[in-house]
GUZA-102455 format. One record per residue (C-alpha): residue in one letter; x, y, z. Coordinates in steps of 0.2 Angstrom, whole numbers, plus 5000, padded with zeros to 4 digits. Example, Ala and Ser with C-alpha at 12.3 -4.5 7.8 and 13.67 -1.06 7.14 Angstrom:
[r 'A',[5062,4978,5039]],
[r 'S',[5068,4995,5036]],
end
This chain:
[r 'M',[4463,4732,5455]],
[r 'A',[4459,4721,5470]],
[r 'H',[4471,4710,5478]],
[r 'R',[4469,4691,5477]],
[r 'G',[4458,4683,5490]],
[r 'E',[4450,4701,5494]],
[r 'A',[4436,4711,5487]],
[r 'R',[4432,4729,5486]],
[r 'I',[4414,4737,5487]],
[r 'S',[4408,4740,5469]],
[r 'S',[4399,4756,5464]],
[r 'D',[4382,4746,5461]],
[r 'G',[4384,4738,5478]],
[r 'F',[4387,4755,5487]],
[r 'L',[4372,4763,5478]],
[r 'G',[4361,4749,5486]],
[r 'I',[4368,4752,5503]],
[r 'Y',[4366,4771,5501]],
[r 'R',[4348,4769,5497]],
[r 'I',[4344,4758,5512]],
[r 'W',[4354,4769,5524]],
[r 'L',[4346,4785,5516]],
[r 'R',[4328,4779,5520]],
[r 'Q',[4333,4774,5538]],
[r 'F',[4342,4791,5540]],
[r 'N',[4327,4801,5534]],
[r 'R',[4314,4792,5544]],
[r 'S',[4324,4793,5560]],
[r 'H',[4329,4812,5558]],
[r 'T',[4313,4820,5552]],
[r 'D',[4317,4835,5563]],
[r 'Y',[4334,4838,5555]],
[r 'P',[4332,4853,5543]],
[r 'H',[4341,4845,5528]],
[r 'T',[4338,4827,5523]],
[r 'L',[4353,4817,5517]],
[r 'S',[4347,4817,5500]],
[r 'S',[4347,4836,5499]],
[r 'L',[4365,4835,5505]],
[r 'I',[4371,4821,5493]],
[r 'P',[4358,4820,5479]],
[r 'M',[4355,4802,5472]],
[r 'K',[4359,4808,5454]],
[r 'S',[4376,4814,5460]],
[r 'I',[4381,4797,5469]],
[r 'P',[4391,4790,5454]],
[r 'Y',[4402,4805,5455]],
[r 'S',[4402,4806,5474]],
[r 'I',[4406,4788,5477]],
[r 'P',[4425,4790,5480]],
[r 'F',[4422,4804,5492]],
[r 'I',[4408,4795,5502]],
[r 'Q',[4417,4779,5502]],
[r 'S',[4432,4788,5510]],
[r 'L',[4420,4797,5522]],
[r 'L',[4413,4780,5528]],
[r 'Q',[4430,4772,5527]],
[r 'L',[4424,4760,5515]],
[r 'R',[4439,4760,5504]],
[r 'L',[4447,4748,5516]],
[r 'I',[4451,4731,5507]],
[r 'V',[4439,4719,5515]],
[r 'P',[4442,4700,5516]],
[r 'R',[4428,4690,5508]],
[r 'K',[4423,4680,5523]],
[r 'F',[4419,4696,5533]],
[r 'N',[4412,4706,5518]],
[r 'L',[4393,4703,5521]],
[r 'S',[4394,4705,5540]],
[r 'I',[4403,4721,5539]],
[r 'L',[4392,4728,5525]],
[r 'A',[4377,4724,5536]],
[r 'L',[4384,4732,5551]],
[r 'L',[4388,4748,5541]],
[r 'T',[4371,4748,5533]],
[r 'L',[4361,4746,5549]],
[r 'N',[4372,4753,5563]],
[r 'F',[4382,4767,5555]],
[r 'S',[4379,4783,5565]],
[r 'P',[4370,4796,5555]],
[r 'Q',[4378,4809,5566]],
[r 'L',[4393,4809,5554]],
[r 'C',[4382,4816,5541]],
[r 'C',[4375,4829,5552]],
[r 'L',[4393,4834,5556]],
[r 'Q',[4397,4835,5538]],
[r 'A',[4382,4847,5536]],
[r 'E',[4389,4858,5550]],
[r 'D',[4406,4858,5542]],
[r 'S',[4399,4864,5526]],
[r 'N',[4394,4880,5535]],
[r 'P',[4410,4886,5544]],
[r 'K',[4411,4903,5553]],
[r 'K',[4409,4917,5541]],
[r 'T',[4423,4929,5537]],
[r 'L',[4422,4946,5529]],
[r 'T',[4437,4954,5521]],
[r 'V',[4438,4973,5520]],
[r 'L',[4450,4982,5509]],
[r 'T',[4454,5001,5507]],
[r 'Y',[4464,5007,5492]],
[r 'N',[4469,5024,5486]],
[r 'I',[4471,5021,5468]],
[r 'Y',[4479,5037,5463]],
[r 'G',[4467,5039,5448]],
[r 'A',[4473,5022,5442]],
[r 'R',[4487,5031,5432]],
[r 'T',[4495,5014,5429]],
[r 'G',[4479,5007,5422]],
[r 'V',[4464,4999,5430]],
[r 'D',[4469,4982,5425]],
[r 'R',[4484,4983,5437]],
[r 'I',[4473,4990,5451]],
[r 'A',[4460,4976,5448]],
[r 'K',[4474,4962,5449]],
[r 'V',[4479,4969,5466]],
[r 'I',[4461,4969,5472]],
[r 'Q',[4459,4951,5466]],
[r 'T',[4474,4946,5475]],
[r 'V',[4466,4951,5492]],
[r 'N',[4449,4943,5486]],
[r 'P',[4440,4956,5497]],
[r 'D',[4421,4956,5501]],
[r 'L',[4420,4975,5503]],
[r 'V',[4431,4988,5495]],
[r 'A',[4433,5007,5499]],
[r 'L',[4442,5016,5485]],
[r 'Q',[4449,5034,5485]],
[r 'E',[4455,5045,5471]],
[r 'V',[4444,5037,5458]],
[r 'D',[4442,5046,5441]],
[r 'H',[4426,5047,5431]],
[r 'N',[4425,5054,5414]],
[r 'A',[4442,5062,5416]],
[r 'V',[4453,5066,5402]],
[r 'R',[4468,5059,5411]],
[r 'S',[4460,5042,5412]],
[r 'K',[4453,5042,5394]],
[r 'R',[4435,5046,5400]],
[r 'L',[4433,5029,5408]],
[r 'D',[4421,5025,5422]],
[r 'Q',[4434,5018,5433]],
[r 'T',[4422,5012,5447]],
[r 'Q',[4411,5002,5434]],
[r 'E',[4426,4995,5426]],
[r 'L',[4434,4989,5442]],
[r 'A',[4418,4981,5447]],
[r 'R',[4418,4972,5431]],
[r 'L',[4436,4966,5432]],
[r 'T',[4435,4961,5450]],
[r 'G',[4418,4953,5450]],
[r 'L',[4412,4964,5464]],
[r 'N',[4396,4968,5455]],
[r 'Y',[4388,4980,5468]],
[r 'Y',[4396,4997,5468]],
[r 'I',[4393,5016,5472]],
[r 'Y',[4403,5030,5465]],
[r 'E',[4402,5048,5473]],
[r 'A',[4411,5062,5464]],
[r 'T',[4418,5073,5477]],
[r 'G',[4421,5087,5465]],
[r 'T',[4425,5091,5447]],
[r 'Y',[4442,5095,5441]],
[r 'P',[4439,5113,5435]],
[r 'E',[4426,5118,5448]],
[r 'I',[4435,5113,5464]],
[r 'N',[4428,5125,5477]],
[r 'Q',[4410,5117,5478]],
[r 'D',[4413,5112,5496]],
[r 'P',[4395,5113,5505]],
[r 'Y',[4404,5118,5521]],
[r 'K',[4413,5133,5513]],
[r 'K',[4400,5146,5519]],
[r 'N',[4400,5139,5536]],
[r 'Y',[4418,5135,5538]],
[r 'P',[4428,5147,5527]],
[r 'E',[4444,5143,5536]],
[r 'L',[4443,5125,5530]],
[r 'A',[4441,5130,5511]],
[r 'G',[4456,5130,5501]],
[r 'P',[4462,5145,5490]],
[r 'E',[4451,5148,5475]],
[r 'G',[4456,5137,5461]],
[r 'L',[4472,5130,5469]],
[r 'Y',[4468,5112,5466]],
[r 'A',[4460,5115,5449]],
[r 'R',[4476,5123,5443]],
[r 'T',[4486,5108,5449]],
[r 'I',[4474,5095,5440]],
[r 'G',[4471,5106,5425]],
[r 'E',[4458,5095,5416]],
[r 'D',[4440,5091,5416]],
[r 'G',[4431,5076,5423]],
[r 'F',[4427,5070,5441]],
[r 'R',[4436,5062,5455]],
[r 'G',[4429,5054,5470]],
[r 'I',[4427,5039,5481]],
[r 'A',[4419,5022,5478]],
[r 'V',[4412,5006,5486]],
[r 'L',[4414,4989,5478]],
[r 'S',[4404,4975,5486]],
[r 'R',[4402,4956,5484]],
[r 'Y',[4385,4957,5492]],
[r 'P',[4369,4967,5488]],
[r 'I',[4369,4986,5493]],
[r 'V',[4351,4988,5500]],
[r 'R',[4352,5007,5505]],
[r 'Q',[4365,5021,5502]],
[r 'T',[4367,5039,5507]],
[r 'I',[4380,5053,5505]],
[r 'V',[4386,5063,5519]],
[r 'P',[4396,5079,5514]],
[r 'L',[4411,5083,5524]],
[r 'P',[4422,5099,5526]],
[r 'G',[4436,5097,5513]],
[r 'G',[4450,5110,5514]],
[r 'Y',[4456,5111,5496]],
[r 'H',[4441,5102,5489]],
[r 'P',[4425,5093,5494]],
[r 'R',[4425,5077,5504]],
[r 'D',[4411,5065,5507]],
[r 'L',[4406,5049,5516]],
[r 'I',[4398,5035,5506]],
[r 'V',[4386,5026,5519]],
[r 'A',[4381,5009,5512]],
[r 'T',[4369,4996,5520]],
[r 'I',[4374,4979,5514]],
[r 'E',[4367,4962,5516]],
[r 'V',[4380,4949,5521]],
[r 'P',[4378,4931,5523]],
[r 'T',[4380,4922,5540]],
[r 'S',[4385,4904,5545]],
[r 'E',[4366,4900,5547]],
[r 'N',[4363,4903,5529]],
[r 'K',[4354,4919,5533]],
[r 'T',[4359,4937,5530]],
[r 'R',[4362,4952,5541]],
[r 'E',[4364,4970,5538]],
[r 'I',[4379,4980,5541]],
[r 'T',[4384,4998,5537]],
[r 'F',[4400,5001,5527]],
[r 'I',[4407,5019,5527]],
[r 'S',[4420,5024,5514]],
[r 'T',[4429,5041,5515]],
[r 'H',[4444,5051,5511]],
[r 'L',[4448,5064,5523]],
[r 'S',[4456,5081,5520]],
[r 'V',[4475,5081,5517]],
[r 'N',[4478,5099,5522]],
[r 'S',[4467,5103,5537]],
[r 'R',[4467,5095,5554]],
[r 'E',[4452,5105,5558]],
[r 'A',[4443,5098,5543]],
[r 'R',[4448,5081,5548]],
[r 'L',[4442,5083,5566]],
[r 'R',[4425,5090,5561]],
[r 'S',[4424,5075,5549]],
[r 'V',[4426,5063,5563]],
[r 'E',[4412,5072,5572]],
[r 'L',[4400,5069,5557]],
[r 'I',[4407,5051,5556]],
[r 'G',[4402,5047,5574]],
[r 'Q',[4385,5055,5572]],
[r 'T',[4382,5044,5556]],
[r 'A',[4388,5028,5565]],
[r 'K',[4377,5031,5580]],
[r 'K',[4361,5032,5569]],
[r 'T',[4361,5013,5567]],
[r 'K',[4362,4998,5578]],
[r 'H',[4370,4987,5564]],
[r 'P',[4389,4983,5565]],
[r 'V',[4398,4998,5556]],
[r 'L',[4414,4997,5546]],
[r 'L',[4424,5012,5542]],
[r 'A',[4437,5012,5528]],
[r 'G',[4447,5024,5519]],
[r 'D',[4462,5036,5518]],
[r 'M',[4461,5046,5534]],
[r 'N',[4476,5057,5530]],
[r 'A',[4481,5055,5548]],
[r 'L',[4495,5045,5558]],
[r 'P',[4491,5032,5571]],
[r 'N',[4495,5044,5585]],
[r 'S',[4486,5059,5578]],
[r 'Q',[4471,5069,5586]],
[r 'T',[4460,5062,5571]],
[r 'L',[4462,5044,5577]],
[r 'K',[4461,5048,5595]],
[r 'A',[4445,5057,5592]],
[r 'L',[4438,5041,5583]],
[r 'Y',[4444,5030,5597]],
[r 'S',[4435,5041,5610]],
[r 'Q',[4419,5038,5600]],
[r 'G',[4421,5019,5602]],
[r 'W',[4429,5014,5585]],
[r 'L',[4441,5000,5586]],
[r 'N',[4456,4998,5576]],
[r 'P',[4460,4979,5572]],
[r 'A',[4478,4983,5570]],
[r 'I',[4481,4996,5583]],
[r 'D',[4496,4987,5590]],
[r 'K',[4504,4984,5573]],
[r 'S',[4517,4994,5563]],
[r 'I',[4508,4996,5546]],
[r 'Q',[4515,5005,5531]],
[r 'T',[4503,5011,5518]],
[r 'I',[4513,5025,5511]],
[r 'P',[4525,5028,5503]],
[r 'V',[4525,5012,5493]],
[r 'K',[4544,5009,5493]],
[r 'A',[4549,4995,5505]],
[r 'E',[4558,5001,5520]],
[r 'A',[4556,5019,5516]],
[r 'K',[4562,5030,5530]],
[r 'N',[4546,5040,5531]],
[r 'A',[4535,5025,5531]],
[r 'R',[4518,5028,5539]],
[r 'Q',[4500,5022,5539]],
[r 'I',[4486,5034,5534]],
[r 'D',[4474,5021,5527]],
[r 'Y',[4463,5011,5540]],
[r 'V',[4449,5000,5543]],
[r 'F',[4439,5002,5559]],
[r 'Q',[4424,4993,5567]],
[r 'F',[4410,5000,5578]],
[r 'N',[4395,4992,5586]],
[r 'S',[4404,4975,5585]],
[r 'K',[4419,4966,5592]],
[r 'W',[4422,4954,5578]],
[r 'K',[4438,4944,5579]],
[r 'T',[4452,4950,5568]],
[r 'L',[4459,4935,5558]],
[r 'K',[4472,4945,5548]],
[r 'A',[4477,4963,5544]],
[r 'G',[4490,4970,5533]],
[r 'T',[4495,4977,5516]],
[r 'E',[4495,4968,5499]],
[r 'N',[4512,4970,5492]],
[r 'S',[4511,4960,5476]],
[r 'D',[4512,4976,5465]],
[r 'R',[4519,4990,5476]],
[r 'T',[4519,5003,5461]],
[r 'A',[4502,5001,5455]],
[r 'S',[4497,5016,5465]],
[r 'D',[4506,5028,5477]],
[r 'H',[4497,5019,5492]],
[r 'L',[4498,5001,5497]],
[r 'P',[4481,4993,5499]],
[r 'Y',[4477,4989,5517]],
[r 'F',[4465,4975,5522]],
[r 'V',[4457,4967,5537]],
[r 'T',[4449,4950,5538]],
[r 'F',[4435,4948,5552]],
[r 'Q',[4426,4933,5558]],
[r 'I',[4409,4940,5559]],
[r 'D',[4399,4926,5569]],
end
């Protein structure tokens, strides 16, 4: 309610002012890519009046004797640059959050894994130890279900092996020393189905390929996905996202895998992101080999614990990483998500980049 002797600008009055000012703005800014009406449609004005009034500072209580002169001044002389600035603010610098998570076959349930992922709200996810049609996970397609639960609707699954037929490593003939004992892992698992790695993405996956790696006890792979991500100019750009899970038992297999990762990354001029369970410590030969190729670790100076999940564990260490290549994007945040530490035997690790 207006105070005595004062008046507020009514909705109808503001609509008239907006129409006049809108015509003036559009006539004088024909080179501006967005007309004001596209930014604030006329039909939405009744719902936008409080916001626009606040924006134009029209919520001030105006004495009646100054009302008409102030309104005329605002109508004729208000700088349209403010609206241009508002348009620019609606396109802030774009960020990209990348998460890697070894989900341990989602043995605690895909719902719990999905909630952890949603807490981070990532754009790209690299998953390891993902079951598909396995007895222990009730024949569930875990990748598809996680995509549904998280809303990350673009996904790829790559089975790195079957549970009873574990020694299908394509490198076994050429690298027999890197292959595990016959049937060792199969006896450990003891059930049928597939396990592997996966990618979840908020944005369209336009191309994908699989690169086999030496595996040690069982096969390993790279998922190499080309993804269209938005930029602050309302355009899109392609980036390459690589998801992997390196050998747990063979340093030689990991080092050979790094060679193949480097060869893969150098085939593109796009920015490349690598995420996964590397089964290697920060000061290991595996990571040193990656750094020698030009990979950048956004959290190289931080002490990160991704395994074990118990807080302040004596043997706390990082073996899950996100790296960048062909880019020097600013890191806004890097760390683990600890809201549900026992959903898996690894903590999820994420990095948020400013990508333009």
